[in-house]
Phi, psi and omega in degrees: 000317180296319180295322179297319180296320179296317179297323179295323180291325184277336183273117180295143178289139179280131176284144180298138179282158180291140179295150179299143184289145174284139178083011178066213183297316177301320178295322178293319176298319179296319178297322179294331178283358174059066179304329181294335180278349184294339180299334178299330184286354173297342177301346179297342180271356187300307183295314176299323178295318180295330181270358180075024182242022185294328184252019174288162182299319180296320180294318182295335179271314189275325185296317175300322178295315179296321177301314181296316181295318179292323177298320178297318178296316179297319178297322178300318180294317179298319180296313180294319181298315182291326177293319181291323186262014186305315182295316180292324181295331181295338179269357182267137184296336181252313185293343180293345178273355177297145186305320181290313180295326181280352178089006179282336177237118178299143181303314179300324179292321178296318176298316183294316180295317178296319179295320180296314179295321181293335177271316186292322184296309178296325178295316178296322179295319179295331181276322190254345187234170174300153182304328181298328180292314178297321179295318180292319178297320178296316178298321178299313180298314180299315181295316182289324177291323174296325177296316180299324186273313189231310195294336180288353177259006183252123181303141178071316179300324180298320177295318181295321182293313180296320178297317180297328176299317176295318181297321178297322177299318181288332182279327194294329178295321177294320179295323181294331183253004180069031181269126176298139181261118183286157180295323181290325177298313182293318180295311182296315181294315182296311182284333173296319177294318178298323177302311183289322180294313181290329175295321177295316178298318179299317180296320177298317181296321180290314185288328185259010181301126178081002180256091182297134177080000183256008182212168178295140187299325185295335181297334178290342179275337177272152168258153179297328178297319179293314180296324175297317178300319182295312183289330176290318177297314181297320178297318180296317181292321179298316179296316179299314180299318180293318180295320178296322176296315183293328182275348181273117182277342181067025178082357181238105180293149182288147179239012181280180181296319180224158177283078187297326180298315180291320180294330180295342176300323181298311180295320181296314181295319178297322178296317178296317180296320179294316178297324181295335176300315181288324176298316181295327179282346184080027181240018179272091180274233178297132182306318182295327178291319180299314184291316186283334183272341180258112185294321181297316179294320178296320179294317177299319178298319178295321177297317178297316179300318180297315179296319180298316180295319179295323178294317180294319180284349180059045179275000000 
């Protein structure tokens, strides 16, 4: 009995293997493309919505196309990233369940699928959309592939690259419809994205502190104090940028029932403050998960959307 106990202590426990993928190889490829992340690409409607052109005929035709093309580019990056990191992911307690790391998708196939999407999406954009859209998608692919290979290991640059990916999503809808992008739109969107990205990094650093091999290597180079400073700074600049936009009449006074642009500042600030609660606790993971799982934050967001829509419609 004593020998058995010793053997049990010396024998490492086997980690559970990843469950077989639903839908076979096509289902595994789809999982690798991260369908849950596609909600981020809804940002393509941001610029047309801000300009009051969301329901124009051109928007109804081009925005779904732009959403699909950006989703294809993002999926290409995920496929290449998982193929490149397959060996490292197998040592991670969560990422080892990804289809490529688990062996459900062969590495060469992931590279081939990612490469095909990465070529076809910009080509389709060049054929079906304005040249600026194809240029932005190409720039996104180059930047994200550089991130997978090198930039995700560079301090601060990794935060800037992920933030720029969100900003590109918000810009591409305006480029597709020829809508000028205001400085306040870019400032608010950019720093709002940096707020969420750095809050996620901060949460990862807090949750994975002292757990060797359970987190991305670069997090060991950041301190939690620095990441806290970044998300607090970004939140402040995003709020300031939004308030300056809301207070700027642009030479045309509102004629609606109430000053909805100014009133929307309250909802926007409350949303940032509510999100900051999760950032401060170290539980701000994926932005879409934070928003969808917290009813209060989702309600505040809906109120803000309603006020924003009323301001655009000038009701």
